[in-house]
N, C-alpha and C positions, 0 to 999 in steps of 0.2 A: 495385534500381532497374531494372536491365535486364529482369528477369523480369516486372515489373509495368508496363513501358512508360513508366517515368519518365525523362525526358531530363535534368532538372535539379531539384534540391530545395534549398530554403532553410530552414534549421533555426534557430529562435530560442529555443525553450524552454530555460531555463538548465540544467535537469536532463538534457536530451538533449545539450546542449553538454558538460556534465560527463562524461557517459557516453562520448562520442565523442572528447573531447580530453584528459580527465583534469584539466581546469582548472575551479575553482569560480568561474564568471563570473556576475555578476548581470545582465549584458547582453552581447550579441554576436550575430553572424550567421555561420553556416557554410554556404557555398555548395558543393554537391557536383555535379560534372559528370564525365562519363566521362574527360575529358582533364585535369581539374585540380580540386583541392579547395582552397578558400581560406577562412581564418578571419578575419573582420573584427571588430576590437575597438576601443574608444575608448582615449584616452590613459592611463586608469587601469590598463589591463591590457596595454598594448603590450609593455613590457619582459618581464614574466613569460611572456606568450604566445610571444614570439619565442624565449625560452630553453627553454620546456617543451612547447609544442604540437607534436604529431607531424605537422603540416602547415604549409604556408606561411602567414604571418600578414601582414595588411595593416591599416592604420589605417582605421577606419570613418568615412570622410569622406562628405560629402553624396551624391555620385554614384558612390561606389566600387563598390557592389554592381551598379548598373546598367551600369557600365563593364565589369565582369566578365561579365555576361550578354550584352552586345552583342559582347564580344570572342570569345565562344564561339558566337555566332549562335544563341542559345537562342530557341526558338519557344514553349516552355511551361515553367513553373516550378511545381512542387508545393510547397505550404506547409501548415503546421498551423494551420487556422482556429481551433482552440481556444486557441492561444497567440500569435496575431497579431491585432492590433486591427483593427477594421473601418476605422478612420481610415487606418491604414497601407495596407490593401488598396486603398482608394479613391485614395490618393496614388499607388500603383504604377500603377493603371489609368489615371489621368489623365496621368501622366508618360510612360508607355511604352505606345504604342498597338500595337506589333507583337509583343508578348509576351503569351501567355495565362497569367494567374495562376490556379491551380486549388487550392482547398482540399481536402486529402486527409488529414484527421485520422486516419483509420483506418490509413493507411500508416505514420504516425509513431508511433502508440501501441503498435505491435507491436515497435518497435526493441529495447526492453529486456526483453521478456517471457521470453526464454530466458537463464538465468543461466549464466555460465561458472564454471570451478572456482575462480577467484580471488574472484568475487562470492559464491559459495556459502560459501567459507571466511569471508569477512567477515560474512555473514549469520548463520552459526553462532556466531561470536564475539559478535555482538549479542544473539542468543538466549540464549547462556550467561550474559551479564551480566544480562539481563532475569530469567532464572530465579533467579539469586542475589539480585537485588533483591526478587523476590517472596518468597523464603524469609526475607529480612531483615524485611520488614514483616509477614509472617505470624506471625513469632515475637513481634511487639510488640502483637498484638491483646489488648486488655484493656478491661474495662469503663471507660467514661468517655473513652477516646481518641476524637478526632473524625475525621471523614472527611478534612478538610483537613490535620490534623496527620499522619495516615498518609501522605497524598499527598506532603507536604513531606519526610518522612523517606525515602520512596522516592527522590525526586529527589536529595537530598543524598547518599544512599548510592551511587547510580549515577554521579554526578559524581566522587565521591571514588575510585571504582573505575576511572576512566578513560573513562567514557562522555562523548560529545561534547555530549549534551543529551538531552532527551526527544523521542520520536517524536510525541507528542501529549500534551495535558493528561490526567493520569491520571483515569480514571473509577473512583472508590472510593465505593460507595453502600451504606448500611446500611438494613436493613429495607425498608419500602415504597418507598424511593427507588430500589431496584434494579429496579423495574418500568419505569423510564425508560431506554431503551437508551443515549442520549447525555446522561446526567445530568452536571451539574457539581457537584463535591464542595463541601460546605458545612460549617459548624461544628456538625454533628450528632454527638452522642456515641453511642458504641456501648453497647448494653444487652443483657442476657441474652435469648436467643431470637432475636436479629437474624440475618438472612442477610446475608452480606458479599460484594458483587460487586466484583471487582478486575480492571479492564481497563487494561493498562499496556503501554508500549513505550519503547525507548531507541534511540539512534543510536550506532553504533560504526563507524569507518572509512567514514562517510557512509551506511551502510546501516541500514535501520530494522528493528525487531523489533516483534512484536505478540502478545499473549496475554491470555486472560481465564480466570479461575477464580472459583468461588464457594465460600465457606466458611460453615459454620454455627457461630455463636458459642454455645457451651453447648448447650442443648436445642433441636434443630431443629424447625421448624414441619412437621408431618407432610404437609400439602398441598404445601408447597414442596419437601420432600424427594422426594415422588412426582414432581413436575414435573421435578426435577433428574434422576431416573433415566430418565424418558422422553426428556428432552433429550439425555442422554448416549447413549442407545440410538440416537437420530437422528444424533448426531455419528458414532458408530461405523459406521452404515449408509453415511453419506457417505464416510467413509474407505475402507470396503470397495470402493466404486466407483471409487476413485482409481487409474487406470492409463492409460497412453498409448492414444490413439485414441478415448476416450470423450468425447462432447460435454459440455462443462462444466456445462451446465444440468441434466444428469442427476444431478449430485451434490446439487443443491438438491431435486430431485424425490425422490431416495432418502431424504433426511432428512424431507421433508414426508410421505412415505408412512407413516413410523413415527408421526409426530405425528397424522396422520389416523386411523390405526388406534386411537389413544387419544382421538380426538375433541378434540384440542387444537391443531390446525393454525392455527386462527384467532388463537391467542396468539403466533404467530411473525410479527413485523411488519417484518422487514428481509431483505436478501439473505443467502445462506449464507456469503459470504466475498468476498475480493478479492485480486488480485495485490499483491505487496509487494516492495520493493527500495530504490531511492533515495527513494521516497515510501512512506508507509504505505498509501495506497490507489492502486493501479496497475491497469492492464488485466491480466486481464479481471475483470469483475464477475460473481459466481456467482449467477445467478437463473434459475429455470426458464423464465421468460417474458421475460427481459431481452434487450437487444440483442446480448449476447455469448453467448447460450445455445448456439449451434451451434459455437462455437470448440472445436476438438479439443484435448484435453489432450496435451502433448508432454513428453518428458524434458527436464529443466532448468527447467521452470516452478516457481515458488514462489508459493504463495498460502495464505490463511487458510481455515479451516473453522470457522464460529462460529454454530451454531444457538442460538436463544434462545426462551424462553417467558416471557411477561410478563403479570402479573395486576395491573391498576391498583389501588392502595390496599393491596395485600398484599405484593407483591415479585416479583422476576424471577430467572431463572437463565440463564446463558450459559456455554458451554464453547468456548473458542477455542484451536486449535493452528495452527501454521504448518508446512506440509509442502512437501517437495521431491519432485517427480515423477521417478522413476527409470525405467530401461528396462523394469522388470517391475512396478512398483507405486509405492510412495512411501516417503519417510523423514520421520519426525516430528522436528521440532527440539526438542520438549519431552517430558519423561517423562509417561507416562500415570499419572494419579492418580485414585483413587476416594475420595471423602470420605463 
């Protein structure tokens, strides 16, 4: 805060509150000032917060936050405009005339981008369970099983093995359905020659995992097999570029250069990846022309690399890993597989 000229900040995003306090709060406010930090919660969380929070706790009554701000003679307050309603902002402005409320979403979204050792340990546990779940459903591929049935078997396995839940609804797509990047699984049976796209994630110790693989059931389609090899080469090119100090947009460009050389870049319709942690999709978004393209890669960042090629009516391929940036390069949370 001092380095960026922030006098006071007001944090309301429940996941930022979880990160900073260790408490799973559905609502609350954390006021941070150089002289004092105070957590405001309603009556539902007062006892647990007073017992567990690493800072002073106060009941979130009507004027409590404003009393805090006036007590410290605050002239400006930074808040996250992506997680504070416009109605709340107007109420602050109308109630308090001598304090400048400033939306600084970029300041808050960088809070969780560098993972510490404890977070990395939790993320690796989540990834390990995810890999086990993938192997579980991979072994059950057989003619006639449906996308939905496979999805349910994955969920049941992960819950039985200690997962807290799924990071997102599994994307399990057979045949031409795999050409839709955010497809929702249906009662479609698996048949010989189908490509199988599996995009799955679980939650362990509140941290999310994410991975995508494609499998060919029995005889692979030669065109889709070719696209798979091109996509895997694009994935490898992006991983090769993963090291500290590189603008994150360059990873997407590295993958796209491989695709362009094979004249298939137009089949890549989404960003290369995204940060991951307490959410499946976190800062930064990896896109050569996106708003985060100039963010420099740093040790401790964890993000996905997931290029994909999609041919409507035929099928699609995607290969997604989650990687940790180290001092010299990267560490992949998943084994490298060639199908």
